[in-house]
KETOR-662013 format. One record per residue (C-alpha): residue number from 1; residue in three letters; chain; x, y, z. Coordinates in steps of 0.001 Angstrom, whole numbers, plus 500000, padded with zeros to 6 digits. Last residue first. Layout:
BEGIN
site n NUM | res ALA | chain A | u X | v Y | w Z
...
END
This chain:
BEGIN
site n 426 | res LYS | chain A | u 863415 | v 416155 | w 242679
site n 425 | res TYR | chain A | u 860373 | v 418040 | w 241840
site n 424 | res GLY | chain A | u 858341 | v 417258 | w 238627
site n 423 | res LEU | chain A | u 854905 | v 417111 | w 240041
site n 422 | res ASN | chain A | u 854826 | v 413346 | w 239958
site n 421 | res LYS | chain A | u 858054 | v 413312 | w 241684
site n 420 | res LEU | chain A | u 856630 | v 415391 | w 244374
site n 419 | res GLN | chain A | u 853711 | v 412983 | w 244689
site n 418 | res LYS | chain A | u 856070 | v 410047 | w 245196
site n 417 | res GLY | chain A | u 857998 | v 411885 | w 247856
site n 416 | res ILE | chain A | u 855070 | v 412997 | w 249942
site n 415 | res ILE | chain A | u 854747 | v 410417 | w 252609
site n 414 | res ASN | chain A | u 858121 | v 408881 | w 253034
site n 413 | res MET | chain A | u 859601 | v 412325 | w 251990
site n 412 | res MET | chain A | u 857874 | v 414052 | w 254949
site n 411 | res LEU | chain A | u 859245 | v 411582 | w 257566
site n 410 | res ASP | chain A | u 862699 | v 411851 | w 256009
site n 409 | res GLN | chain A | u 862705 | v 415681 | w 256301
site n 408 | res GLU | chain A | u 861536 | v 415494 | w 259811
site n 407 | res GLU | chain A | u 864281 | v 413106 | w 260705
site n 406 | res LYS | chain A | u 866912 | v 415390 | w 258886
site n 405 | res SER | chain A | u 865613 | v 418274 | w 260891
site n 404 | res PHE | chain A | u 863262 | v 420793 | w 259202
site n 403 | res SER | chain A | u 863350 | v 424506 | w 258843
site n 402 | res GLU | chain A | u 866691 | v 425098 | w 256984
site n 401 | res LYS | chain A | u 865840 | v 422508 | w 254061
site n 400 | res TRP | chain A | u 862327 | v 423816 | w 254069
site n 399 | res ASN | chain A | u 863688 | v 427097 | w 252778
site n 398 | res GLY | chain A | u 863952 | v 425583 | w 249393
site n 397 | res PRO | chain A | u 861998 | v 428224 | w 247265
site n 396 | res SER | chain A | u 862028 | v 431746 | w 248410
site n 395 | res ALA | chain A | u 858755 | v 433718 | w 249092
site n 394 | res LYS | chain A | u 859941 | v 434372 | w 252642
site n 393 | res ARG | chain A | u 856809 | v 435148 | w 254671
site n 392 | res THR | chain A | u 853848 | v 436981 | w 253506
site n 391 | res ILE | chain A | u 851153 | v 435728 | w 255940
site n 390 | res LYS | chain A | u 853544 | v 436769 | w 258712
site n 389 | res GLY | chain A | u 855123 | v 434393 | w 261343
site n 388 | res ILE | chain A | u 858541 | v 434744 | w 259983
site n 387 | res GLY | chain A | u 858872 | v 437486 | w 257489
site n 386 | res LYS | chain A | u 856538 | v 440116 | w 255799
site n 385 | res LYS | chain A | u 854266 | v 443155 | w 256739
site n 384 | res ASP | chain A | u 856839 | v 444814 | w 259024
site n 383 | res ALA | chain A | u 859525 | v 444940 | w 256281
site n 382 | res PRO | chain A | u 857209 | v 446697 | w 253886
site n 381 | res ILE | chain A | u 856581 | v 444814 | w 250706
site n 380 | res ASN | chain A | u 858779 | v 445959 | w 247997
site n 379 | res LYS | chain A | u 861258 | v 443079 | w 248191
site n 378 | res PHE | chain A | u 858261 | v 440686 | w 247683
site n 377 | res ASN | chain A | u 857284 | v 442162 | w 244397
site n 376 | res TYR | chain A | u 853529 | v 443129 | w 244460
site n 375 | res LYS | chain A | u 853938 | v 446799 | w 243149
site n 374 | res ASP | chain A | u 856799 | v 445724 | w 240809
site n 373 | res VAL | chain A | u 854679 | v 443048 | w 239119
site n 372 | res ILE | chain A | u 851676 | v 445233 | w 238686
site n 371 | res LYS | chain A | u 853665 | v 448092 | w 237178
site n 370 | res ARG | chain A | u 855404 | v 445780 | w 234889
site n 369 | res LEU | chain A | u 852053 | v 444385 | w 233629
site n 368 | res GLU | chain A | u 850856 | v 448013 | w 233208
site n 367 | res GLU | chain A | u 853822 | v 448789 | w 231082
site n 366 | res PRO | chain A | u 853699 | v 445737 | w 228984
site n 365 | res SER | chain A | u 850021 | v 446517 | w 228177
site n 364 | res ILE | chain A | u 847330 | v 444128 | w 229201
site n 363 | res LYS | chain A | u 844746 | v 442571 | w 227049
site n 362 | res ILE | chain A | u 842503 | v 440056 | w 229035
site n 361 | res GLU | chain A | u 841460 | v 436655 | w 227776
site n 360 | res ILE | chain A | u 841890 | v 434532 | w 230870
site n 359 | res PHE | chain A | u 844621 | v 432490 | w 229100
site n 358 | res ARG | chain A | u 846208 | v 435574 | w 227640
site n 357 | res TYR | chain A | u 846316 | v 437099 | w 231187
site n 356 | res ILE | chain A | u 848043 | v 433707 | w 232322
site n 355 | res LYS | chain A | u 850729 | v 433785 | w 229558
site n 354 | res GLN | chain A | u 851595 | v 437313 | w 230293
site n 353 | res LEU | chain A | u 851972 | v 436486 | w 233962
site n 352 | res GLU | chain A | u 854540 | v 433674 | w 233069
site n 351 | res ASN | chain A | u 856559 | v 436009 | w 231134
site n 350 | res ILE | chain A | u 856545 | v 438852 | w 233650
site n 349 | res THR | chain A | u 857085 | v 436610 | w 236651
site n 348 | res ASP | chain A | u 860142 | v 434731 | w 235372
site n 347 | res LYS | chain A | u 861693 | v 433552 | w 238667
site n 346 | res LYS | chain A | u 858774 | v 433703 | w 240929
site n 345 | res LEU | chain A | u 856319 | v 432374 | w 238373
site n 344 | res LYS | chain A | u 858838 | v 429520 | w 237593
site n 343 | res GLU | chain A | u 858969 | v 428624 | w 241346
site n 342 | res TYR | chain A | u 855186 | v 428689 | w 241596
site n 341 | res GLN | chain A | u 854671 | v 426313 | w 238645
site n 340 | res ILE | chain A | u 851544 | v 427208 | w 236506
site n 339 | res GLU | chain A | u 849162 | v 424679 | w 234885
site n 338 | res LEU | chain A | u 846488 | v 426087 | w 232588
site n 337 | res LYS | chain A | u 842958 | v 424869 | w 231961
site n 336 | res ASN | chain A | u 840075 | v 425834 | w 229849
site n 335 | res GLU | chain A | u 841041 | v 424990 | w 226336
site n 334 | res ASP | chain A | u 841998 | v 421458 | w 227581
site n 333 | res PRO | chain A | u 838572 | v 420719 | w 228931
site n 332 | res HIS | chain A | u 838884 | v 419571 | w 232669
site n 331 | res LYS | chain A | u 839430 | v 415745 | w 233184
site n 330 | res GLN | chain A | u 843348 | v 415959 | w 233789
site n 329 | res PHE | chain A | u 842945 | v 419036 | w 236054
site n 328 | res ALA | chain A | u 840375 | v 417192 | w 238179
site n 327 | res LYS | chain A | u 842458 | v 414152 | w 238626
site n 326 | res LEU | chain A | u 845558 | v 416389 | w 239330
site n 325 | res ILE | chain A | u 843654 | v 418484 | w 241801
site n 324 | res ILE | chain A | u 842344 | v 415531 | w 243715
site n 323 | res ASN | chain A | u 845777 | v 413880 | w 244073
site n 322 | res ILE | chain A | u 847230 | v 417210 | w 245035
site n 321 | res THR | chain A | u 844655 | v 417703 | w 247876
site n 320 | res ASN | chain A | u 845223 | v 414150 | w 249097
site n 319 | res VAL | chain A | u 849200 | v 414434 | w 249059
site n 318 | res TRP | chain A | u 848854 | v 417927 | w 250951
site n 317 | res ILE | chain A | u 846376 | v 416321 | w 253525
site n 316 | res LEU | chain A | u 848574 | v 413454 | w 254144
site n 315 | res CYS | chain A | u 851687 | v 415787 | w 254633
site n 314 | res LEU | chain A | u 849841 | v 417934 | w 257094
site n 313 | res GLU | chain A | u 848694 | v 414986 | w 258940
site n 312 | res THR | chain A | u 852294 | v 413552 | w 259340
site n 311 | res LEU | chain A | u 853496 | v 416891 | w 260599
site n 310 | res ALA | chain A | u 850892 | v 416872 | w 263249
site n 309 | res LYS | chain A | u 851764 | v 413272 | w 264302
site n 308 | res LYS | chain A | u 855506 | v 414045 | w 264247
site n 307 | res ASN | chain A | u 854926 | v 417185 | w 266321
site n 306 | res GLU | chain A | u 852783 | v 415265 | w 268813
site n 305 | res ASN | chain A | u 855538 | v 412656 | w 269321
site n 304 | res ASP | chain A | u 858312 | v 415271 | w 269617
site n 303 | res ASP | chain A | u 856330 | v 417548 | w 272168
site n 302 | res GLN | chain A | u 856505 | v 421053 | w 270865
site n 301 | res PRO | chain A | u 853025 | v 421008 | w 269217
site n 300 | res TRP | chain A | u 852178 | v 423919 | w 266763
site n 299 | res ASN | chain A | u 850098 | v 426463 | w 268787
site n 298 | res GLN | chain A | u 846351 | v 425839 | w 269066
site n 297 | res LEU | chain A | u 844366 | v 427985 | w 266821
site n 296 | res ASN | chain A | u 842704 | v 431301 | w 267735
site n 295 | res TYR | chain A | u 841849 | v 432001 | w 264010
site n 294 | res SER | chain A | u 843906 | v 435157 | w 263272
site n 293 | res ASN | chain A | u 846521 | v 434643 | w 266001
site n 292 | res THR | chain A | u 847446 | v 430998 | w 265226
site n 291 | res ALA | chain A | u 847089 | v 431654 | w 261584
site n 290 | res TRP | chain A | u 849613 | v 434621 | w 261605
site n 289 | res GLY | chain A | u 852064 | v 432810 | w 263763
site n 288 | res ASP | chain A | u 852500 | v 434092 | w 267271
site n 287 | res LYS | chain A | u 853302 | v 430602 | w 268566
site n 286 | res LYS | chain A | u 853548 | v 428362 | w 265603
site n 285 | res MET | chain A | u 850693 | v 427716 | w 263301
site n 284 | res SER | chain A | u 851781 | v 429916 | w 260439
site n 283 | res ASP | chain A | u 855302 | v 428464 | w 260489
site n 282 | res VAL | chain A | u 853786 | v 424952 | w 260024
site n 281 | res ARG | chain A | u 852015 | v 426021 | w 256970
site n 280 | res SER | chain A | u 855042 | v 427586 | w 255482
site n 279 | res ASP | chain A | u 857086 | v 424518 | w 255932
site n 278 | res ILE | chain A | u 854281 | v 422348 | w 254486
site n 277 | res VAL | chain A | u 854166 | v 424488 | w 251391
site n 276 | res ASP | chain A | u 857962 | v 424527 | w 251084
site n 275 | res ARG | chain A | u 858027 | v 420785 | w 251415
site n 274 | res GLY | chain A | u 855245 | v 420428 | w 248909
site n 273 | res ASP | chain A | u 857173 | v 422153 | w 246053
site n 272 | res ARG | chain A | u 854537 | v 424343 | w 244375
site n 271 | res LYS | chain A | u 851732 | v 423850 | w 241891
site n 270 | res LEU | chain A | u 849240 | v 426585 | w 240823
site n 269 | res PHE | chain A | u 846689 | v 424688 | w 238786
site n 268 | res ILE | chain A | u 844493 | v 427252 | w 236905
site n 267 | res PHE | chain A | u 840978 | v 426187 | w 235855
site n 266 | res LYS | chain A | u 838740 | v 428196 | w 233715
site n 265 | res SER | chain A | u 835040 | v 427953 | w 233763
site n 264 | res LYS | chain A | u 833133 | v 425961 | w 231025
site n 263 | res PRO | chain A | u 833404 | v 422756 | w 232965
site n 262 | res LEU | chain A | u 831360 | v 424069 | w 236083
site n 261 | res THR | chain A | u 829944 | v 421069 | w 237773
site n 260 | res GLU | chain A | u 832760 | v 418749 | w 236880
site n 259 | res SER | chain A | u 835454 | v 421311 | w 237825
site n 258 | res ILE | chain A | u 833830 | v 422169 | w 241138
site n 257 | res ILE | chain A | u 833456 | v 418412 | w 242052
site n 256 | res ASP | chain A | u 837109 | v 417813 | w 241099
site n 255 | res SER | chain A | u 838349 | v 421030 | w 242867
site n 254 | res ALA | chain A | u 836792 | v 419662 | w 246047
site n 253 | res LEU | chain A | u 839922 | v 419422 | w 248188
site n 252 | res SER | chain A | u 840959 | v 422659 | w 246391
site n 251 | res GLY | chain A | u 838676 | v 424508 | w 248792
site n 250 | res ASN | chain A | u 841400 | v 425513 | w 250965
site n 249 | res PRO | chain A | u 843311 | v 426924 | w 248066
site n 248 | res GLU | chain A | u 840291 | v 428641 | w 246427
site n 247 | res LYS | chain A | u 841366 | v 432046 | w 244791
site n 246 | res ILE | chain A | u 838473 | v 432835 | w 242514
site n 245 | res ILE | chain A | u 839325 | v 435479 | w 239752
site n 244 | res ILE | chain A | u 836298 | v 436779 | w 238189
site n 243 | res PRO | chain A | u 836672 | v 437703 | w 234561
site n 242 | res GLN | chain A | u 834625 | v 440701 | w 233505
site n 241 | res ASN | chain A | u 831457 | v 440527 | w 231496
site n 240 | res TYR | chain A | u 829256 | v 438507 | w 233889
site n 239 | res ASP | chain A | u 828665 | v 441283 | w 236369
site n 238 | res LYS | chain A | u 826435 | v 441653 | w 239333
site n 237 | res PHE | chain A | u 829454 | v 441202 | w 241649
site n 236 | res GLN | chain A | u 828171 | v 439737 | w 244979
site n 235 | res ALA | chain A | u 824899 | v 438366 | w 243819
site n 234 | res PHE | chain A | u 826533 | v 437088 | w 240597
site n 233 | res ILE | chain A | u 828755 | v 434777 | w 242848
site n 232 | res ARG | chain A | u 825830 | v 433454 | w 244634
site n 231 | res ASN | chain A | u 823808 | v 432840 | w 241314
site n 230 | res LEU | chain A | u 826764 | v 431011 | w 239813
site n 229 | res ILE | chain A | u 827492 | v 428765 | w 242870
site n 228 | res LEU | chain A | u 823953 | v 427952 | w 243683
site n 227 | res LYS | chain A | u 822965 | v 427120 | w 239976
site n 226 | res ARG | chain A | u 825909 | v 424789 | w 239520
site n 225 | res LEU | chain A | u 825082 | v 423087 | w 242900
site n 224 | res HIS | chain A | u 821392 | v 422662 | w 241572
site n 223 | res TYR | chain A | u 822557 | v 420544 | w 238491
site n 222 | res LYS | chain A | u 825196 | v 418840 | w 240524
site n 221 | res TRP | chain A | u 822629 | v 417820 | w 243078
site n 220 | res THR | chain A | u 820204 | v 416171 | w 240614
site n 219 | res GLU | chain A | u 822964 | v 414609 | w 238313
site n 218 | res LYS | chain A | u 824762 | v 413115 | w 241395
site n 217 | res TYR | chain A | u 821558 | v 411474 | w 242821
site n 216 | res ARG | chain A | u 823200 | v 407916 | w 242796
site n 215 | res ASN | chain A | u 826489 | v 409255 | w 243516
site n 214 | res SER | chain A | u 825503 | v 410366 | w 246898
site n 213 | res PHE | chain A | u 825873 | v 413994 | w 247734
site n 212 | res PHE | chain A | u 823279 | v 414151 | w 250486
site n 211 | res TYR | chain A | u 824206 | v 410656 | w 251946
site n 210 | res ASP | chain A | u 821160 | v 408641 | w 252240
site n 209 | res ILE | chain A | u 822116 | v 406201 | w 249342
site n 208 | res GLU | chain A | u 825443 | v 405508 | w 250740
site n 207 | res ASN | chain A | u 827715 | v 405113 | w 247732
site n 206 | res GLN | chain A | u 829410 | v 408575 | w 248253
site n 205 | res PHE | chain A | u 830088 | v 408097 | w 251961
site n 204 | res LEU | chain A | u 833785 | v 407641 | w 252354
site n 203 | res ASP | chain A | u 834629 | v 409660 | w 249179
site n 202 | res LYS | chain A | u 832435 | v 412460 | w 250014
site n 201 | res SER | chain A | u 833478 | v 412610 | w 253662
site n 200 | res ARG | chain A | u 836949 | v 413240 | w 252443
site n 199 | res SER | chain A | u 839906 | v 411162 | w 253288
site n 198 | res LYS | chain A | u 842526 | v 412218 | w 255934
site n 197 | res THR | chain A | u 844277 | v 408870 | w 255843
site n 196 | res GLU | chain A | u 843534 | v 408300 | w 259580
site n 195 | res SER | chain A | u 839901 | v 409240 | w 258979
site n 194 | res ARG | chain A | u 837966 | v 410121 | w 262205
site n 193 | res PHE | chain A | u 837446 | v 413884 | w 261289
site n 192 | res TYR | chain A | u 836160 | v 413170 | w 257704
site n 191 | res ILE | chain A | u 837818 | v 415797 | w 255617
site n 190 | res HIS | chain A | u 835178 | v 418205 | w 254065
site n 189 | res GLY | chain A | u 835783 | v 418464 | w 250316
site n 188 | res LEU | chain A | u 832176 | v 420043 | w 249628
site n 187 | res HIS | chain A | u 832563 | v 422447 | w 252629
site n 186 | res MET | chain A | u 836367 | v 423395 | w 251666
site n 185 | res GLY | chain A | u 835114 | v 423708 | w 248106
site n 184 | res ILE | chain A | u 832518 | v 426426 | w 248938
site n 183 | res LEU | chain A | u 835390 | v 428173 | w 250746
site n 182 | res PRO | chain A | u 834695 | v 431537 | w 249091
site n 181 | res GLU | chain A | u 838363 | v 432033 | w 249331
site n 180 | res ASN | chain A | u 839179 | v 435705 | w 248046
site n 179 | res LEU | chain A | u 836817 | v 436402 | w 245098
site n 178 | res SER | chain A | u 838674 | v 439015 | w 242930
site n 177 | res HIS | chain A | u 837072 | v 440952 | w 240030
site n 176 | res THR | chain A | u 839166 | v 441524 | w 236934
site n 175 | res GLU | chain A | u 840492 | v 444306 | w 234995
site n 174 | res HIS | chain A | u 843991 | v 444144 | w 236215
site n 173 | res SER | chain A | u 844104 | v 442418 | w 239693
site n 172 | res LEU | chain A | u 845644 | v 439049 | w 238361
site n 171 | res LEU | chain A | u 849037 | v 439768 | w 240200
site n 170 | res GLN | chain A | u 847352 | v 440772 | w 243390
site n 169 | res THR | chain A | u 844453 | v 438830 | w 244517
site n 168 | res GLY | chain A | u 844910 | v 435507 | w 242597
site n 167 | res LEU | chain A | u 848575 | v 435484 | w 241983
site n 166 | res TRP | chain A | u 849998 | v 436470 | w 245257
site n 165 | res SER | chain A | u 847157 | v 435030 | w 247279
site n 164 | res THR | chain A | u 847542 | v 431734 | w 245492
site n 163 | res GLY | chain A | u 851224 | v 431448 | w 246408
site n 162 | res SER | chain A | u 851233 | v 427890 | w 247339
site n 161 | res ARG | chain A | u 850427 | v 428296 | w 250989
site n 160 | res PRO | chain A | u 847159 | v 426259 | w 250811
site n 159 | res ALA | chain A | u 847522 | v 423506 | w 248155
site n 158 | res GLY | chain A | u 846516 | v 424643 | w 244701
site n 157 | res PHE | chain A | u 843495 | v 425783 | w 242788
site n 156 | res ILE | chain A | u 842898 | v 429069 | w 241177
site n 155 | res TRP | chain A | u 839353 | v 429191 | w 239650
site n 154 | res VAL | chain A | u 838697 | v 431555 | w 236852
site n 153 | res LEU | chain A | u 835067 | v 432268 | w 236157
site n 152 | res LYS | chain A | u 834211 | v 434230 | w 233203
site n 151 | res GLU | chain A | u 832875 | v 431154 | w 231025
site n 150 | res GLU | chain A | u 830400 | v 430460 | w 234052
site n 149 | res LEU | chain A | u 829086 | v 433953 | w 233882
site n 148 | res LYS | chain A | u 827968 | v 433553 | w 230215
site n 147 | res ASN | chain A | u 826576 | v 430200 | w 230753
site n 146 | res GLU | chain A | u 824597 | v 431223 | w 233681
site n 145 | res GLU | chain A | u 823350 | v 434370 | w 231716
site n 144 | res ASP | chain A | u 822155 | v 432087 | w 228998
site n 143 | res TYR | chain A | u 820126 | v 429841 | w 231412
site n 142 | res THR | chain A | u 818596 | v 432921 | w 233196
site n 141 | res LEU | chain A | u 819993 | v 434225 | w 236277
site n 140 | res VAL | chain A | u 817901 | v 434723 | w 239363
site n 139 | res LYS | chain A | u 817418 | v 438377 | w 240334
site n 138 | res ASN | chain A | u 818842 | v 438990 | w 243763
site n 137 | res LEU | chain A | u 816828 | v 438169 | w 246971
site n 136 | res PRO | chain A | u 816701 | v 441148 | w 249408
site n 135 | res LEU | chain A | u 819283 | v 441323 | w 252160
site n 134 | res GLN | chain A | u 818452 | v 440054 | w 255665
site n 133 | res TYR | chain A | u 821157 | v 441879 | w 257788
site n 132 | res ASN | chain A | u 822728 | v 439968 | w 260616
site n 131 | res GLU | chain A | u 825931 | v 439342 | w 258676
site n 130 | res PRO | chain A | u 826449 | v 443029 | w 258293
site n 129 | res VAL | chain A | u 826603 | v 443636 | w 262113
site n 128 | res ASP | chain A | u 825645 | v 447137 | w 263151
site n 127 | res TYR | chain A | u 826660 | v 448676 | w 266401
site n 126 | res ASP | chain A | u 825333 | v 449087 | w 269957
site n 125 | res GLU | chain A | u 827469 | v 448016 | w 272921
site n 124 | res LEU | chain A | u 825891 | v 449059 | w 276122
site n 123 | res LEU | chain A | u 826870 | v 452371 | w 277693
site n 122 | res SER | chain A | u 827877 | v 452889 | w 281401
site n 121 | res ASP | chain A | u 831496 | v 452452 | w 280521
site n 120 | res ASP | chain A | u 831628 | v 455782 | w 278828
site n 119 | res PHE | chain A | u 834655 | v 456960 | w 276886
site n 118 | res GLU | chain A | u 833984 | v 459362 | w 274181
site n 117 | res TYR | chain A | u 834771 | v 459583 | w 270402
site n 116 | res ASN | chain A | u 834715 | v 462232 | w 267820
site n 115 | res ILE | chain A | u 835569 | v 461772 | w 264150
site n 114 | res LEU | chain A | u 838122 | v 464483 | w 263092
site n 113 | res ASN | chain A | u 840737 | v 462206 | w 261755
site n 112 | res PRO | chain A | u 837973 | v 460550 | w 259566
site n 111 | res ASN | chain A | u 837160 | v 464090 | w 258001
site n 110 | res LEU | chain A | u 833445 | v 464410 | w 258320
site n 109 | res ILE | chain A | u 831334 | v 463356 | w 255383
site n 108 | res SER | chain A | u 829569 | v 465268 | w 252540
site n 107 | res ALA | chain A | u 827732 | v 462813 | w 250338
site n 106 | res LYS | chain A | u 826971 | v 461744 | w 246788
site n 105 | res PHE | chain A | u 826741 | v 458013 | w 245967
site n 104 | res ALA | chain A | u 825743 | v 456077 | w 242883
site n 103 | res SER | chain A | u 825188 | v 452462 | w 244040
site n 102 | res LYS | chain A | u 826839 | v 449405 | w 245287
site n 101 | res PHE | chain A | u 825490 | v 446634 | w 247324
site n 100 | res PRO | chain A | u 826707 | v 444077 | w 249938
site n 99 | res VAL | chain A | u 829654 | v 446190 | w 251109
site n 98 | res GLU | chain A | u 833456 | v 445640 | w 251212
site n 97 | res LYS | chain A | u 833774 | v 448697 | w 248903
site n 96 | res ASN | chain A | u 830868 | v 450715 | w 247339
site n 95 | res ILE | chain A | u 831584 | v 453240 | w 250082
site n 94 | res ARG | chain A | u 833833 | v 452488 | w 253039
site n 93 | res TYR | chain A | u 834621 | v 455090 | w 255708
site n 92 | res ILE | chain A | u 837155 | v 454475 | w 258531
site n 91 | res PHE | chain A | u 838287 | v 455392 | w 261964
site n 90 | res LYS | chain A | u 841524 | v 453693 | w 262907
site n 89 | res VAL | chain A | u 842073 | v 451763 | w 266105
site n 88 | res TYR | chain A | u 844813 | v 451066 | w 268644
site n 87 | res GLN | chain A | u 846491 | v 448335 | w 270557
site n 86 | res PHE | chain A | u 844025 | v 445364 | w 271326
site n 85 | res ASN | chain A | u 844394 | v 441884 | w 272789
site n 84 | res LYS | chain A | u 841907 | v 442873 | w 275676
site n 83 | res PRO | chain A | u 839073 | v 443890 | w 273587
site n 82 | res THR | chain A | u 837734 | v 447369 | w 273080
site n 81 | res LYS | chain A | u 833977 | v 447879 | w 273761
site n 80 | res PHE | chain A | u 831617 | v 449384 | w 271132
site n 79 | res VAL | chain A | u 828968 | v 452102 | w 270834
site n 78 | res PHE | chain A | u 827630 | v 453616 | w 267671
site n 77 | res SER | chain A | u 827033 | v 457126 | w 266335
site n 76 | res LEU | chain A | u 825709 | v 459143 | w 263634
site n 75 | res HIS | chain A | u 825249 | v 462988 | w 263791
site n 74 | res ILE | chain A | u 823303 | v 464911 | w 261242
site n 73 | res LYS | chain A | u 824069 | v 467389 | w 258561
site n 72 | res ASN | chain A | u 820793 | v 468392 | w 256896
site n 71 | res GLU | chain A | u 819690 | v 466839 | w 253501
site n 70 | res SER | chain A | u 818641 | v 463828 | w 255513
site n 69 | res ILE | chain A | u 820529 | v 460409 | w 256363
site n 68 | res LYS | chain A | u 818408 | v 457330 | w 256836
site n 67 | res GLU | chain A | u 821486 | v 455350 | w 256102
site n 66 | res LEU | chain A | u 825295 | v 455342 | w 256293
site n 65 | res TRP | chain A | u 825516 | v 451904 | w 257945
site n 64 | res ARG | chain A | u 827265 | v 451701 | w 261425
site n 63 | res ILE | chain A | u 830424 | v 449762 | w 261818
site n 62 | res ARG | chain A | u 832736 | v 447674 | w 264202
site n 61 | res ARG | chain A | u 835741 | v 445867 | w 262930
site n 60 | res ASP | chain A | u 837944 | v 443105 | w 264365
site n 59 | res ILE | chain A | u 841564 | v 441726 | w 264770
site n 58 | res GLU | chain A | u 843391 | v 443735 | w 262147
site n 57 | res GLU | chain A | u 847059 | v 443179 | w 262420
site n 56 | res ASP | chain A | u 849420 | v 446018 | w 263336
site n 55 | res LYS | chain A | u 851520 | v 443598 | w 265407
site n 54 | res GLU | chain A | u 850275 | v 445431 | w 268668
site n 53 | res ASN | chain A | u 846661 | v 444479 | w 267742
site n 52 | res PHE | chain A | u 844413 | v 446479 | w 265477
site n 51 | res LEU | chain A | u 840775 | v 447280 | w 265808
site n 50 | res ILE | chain A | u 839091 | v 448786 | w 262531
site n 49 | res VAL | chain A | u 836562 | v 451533 | w 263337
site n 48 | res GLY | chain A | u 833361 | v 452631 | w 261603
site n 47 | res PHE | chain A | u 831613 | v 454341 | w 258725
site n 46 | res TYR | chain A | u 829326 | v 452636 | w 256433
site n 45 | res ALA | chain A | u 828294 | v 452717 | w 252663
site n 44 | res CYS | chain A | u 826429 | v 450696 | w 250063
site n 43 | res PHE | chain A | u 824016 | v 448867 | w 252428
site n 42 | res PRO | chain A | u 821011 | v 451219 | w 251614
site n 41 | res GLU | chain A | u 821235 | v 453181 | w 248459
site n 40 | res GLY | chain A | u 822891 | v 456572 | w 247878
site n 39 | res LEU | chain A | u 822292 | v 460324 | w 247121
site n 38 | res TYR | chain A | u 822379 | v 463564 | w 248960
site n 37 | res LYS | chain A | u 823891 | v 462450 | w 252255
site n 36 | res GLN | chain A | u 825068 | v 464844 | w 254875
site n 35 | res VAL | chain A | u 827325 | v 463221 | w 257421
site n 34 | res LYS | chain A | u 828687 | v 463897 | w 260968
site n 33 | res THR | chain A | u 830542 | v 461386 | w 262943
site n 32 | res ILE | chain A | u 830341 | v 460011 | w 266536
site n 31 | res ILE | chain A | u 832133 | v 456977 | w 268170
site n 30 | res ARG | chain A | u 831003 | v 456090 | w 271667
site n 29 | res TYR | chain A | u 833587 | v 454129 | w 273673
site n 28 | res THR | chain A | u 833516 | v 451213 | w 276182
site n 27 | res LYS | chain A | u 836702 | v 450017 | w 277816
site n 26 | res GLU | chain A | u 838505 | v 446746 | w 277777
site n 25 | res THR | chain A | u 841766 | v 448120 | w 276322
site n 24 | res LYS | chain A | u 842392 | v 451866 | w 276365
site n 23 | res LEU | chain A | u 842198 | v 453794 | w 272980
site n 22 | res LEU | chain A | u 845111 | v 455124 | w 270855
site n 21 | res ILE | chain A | u 844007 | v 456401 | w 267489
site n 20 | res LYS | chain A | u 846247 | v 455505 | w 264594
site n 19 | res GLU | chain A | u 845608 | v 457928 | w 261510
site n 18 | res SER | chain A | u 842197 | v 458105 | w 259878
site n 17 | res SER | chain A | u 841046 | v 455914 | w 257018
site n 16 | res ASN | chain A | u 839347 | v 456637 | w 253746
site n 15 | res ALA | chain A | u 837875 | v 454237 | w 251188
site n 14 | res PHE | chain A | u 835780 | v 455225 | w 248121
site n 13 | res SER | chain A | u 834511 | v 452927 | w 245299
site n 12 | res GLU | chain A | u 833668 | v 453548 | w 241603
site n 11 | res GLU | chain A | u 831244 | v 451512 | w 239400
site n 10 | res LYS | chain A | u 828031 | v 452846 | w 241053
site n 9 | res SER | chain A | u 829324 | v 456361 | w 240316
site n 8 | res ILE | chain A | u 831096 | v 458601 | w 242809
site n 7 | res GLN | chain A | u 830660 | v 461978 | w 244386
site n 6 | res ILE | chain A | u 832492 | v 462627 | w 247679
site n 5 | res ASP | chain A | u 832750 | v 465909 | w 249554
site n 4 | res ILE | chain A | u 835121 | v 465725 | w 252552
site n 3 | res PHE | chain A | u 834326 | v 467776 | w 255629
site n 2 | res GLU | chain A | u 836757 | v 469427 | w 258140
site n 1 | res MET | chain A | u 839532 | v 470320 | w 255855
END
């Protein structure tokens, strides 16, 4: 089939990918497709390439918006250069998915496996960068609309590597929207780089009159911060009827600020044994770890002194994060908060998940619940997508005992032991 006919509503999405296409590294290519569009708004559809490394991990993406297309079939193209750490590409189409806007769309597109490409090192790169597009200002929510949206927000707070991805973007995917780490909390909870105790800038400077988030002007900035968060989220989903699950582990350092600013939103505290959390974070930062590769981080130090220093830093950050979450959770309205233990969620996923769906006020049948749990069960994840160095690693509590030496375990316990006990861990 040379062409694929698409007709979808504004509420539907379309995604299609080609097989693996092997291209040479550090070479320039022109990618060409054919499209006939009958209906669709700007910034709701694109075609492009996803670049993968040898570990089948996405390292970058190049696109061209599907716009200015006539009734006649026309050629659309863009030019890009393959990077050094590159293995293969997949040609893709995305409509109403991973785009700024959504619209009713009707088109005939070339099969992604038949998209043409040509090598030409004389060409200069020319492709669309979504971040460079100035999108029109969305409508500003009214007071009633803000309140309605706030009640649909479900924040998942917990230390990074506590299982927030599994819960927030997978298990709670039934009749919800998903916001994967907006990081507003990370900016608000910024750790002051010179602080030996890994304290937040806000805590250090909150009594300084010139500090932007000074306590003296708290009611002013909190009022406008609430409007910023709500209107920004609405701009993305344009919906205040379905729950919006917000996975925000790295932003949990500001869970107290977010909770106080949005008290009508729901607050899920996903707690996990801090030793397993730190073990998983260390693994992600080792050579060839997913975080090291994805964000070009320095490898986890091999030198003993540097290793102890880095481990101490992770422990302090974990303790501070949990301290902030616990204080925020304690103050949040009782009817809008729920504490979930990762280990219990792993052991009794069905019953724990039923409890969470009741909390976020979504009805789900036992059959649909079982289908979701089975789909995202660790044992059903392909072998090449899980394990050491992967985002999905082991999912088994207690692995820290094998990963850390006795000396490292003692160092950790001296810092996090009291907090572990507060959370109910031995």
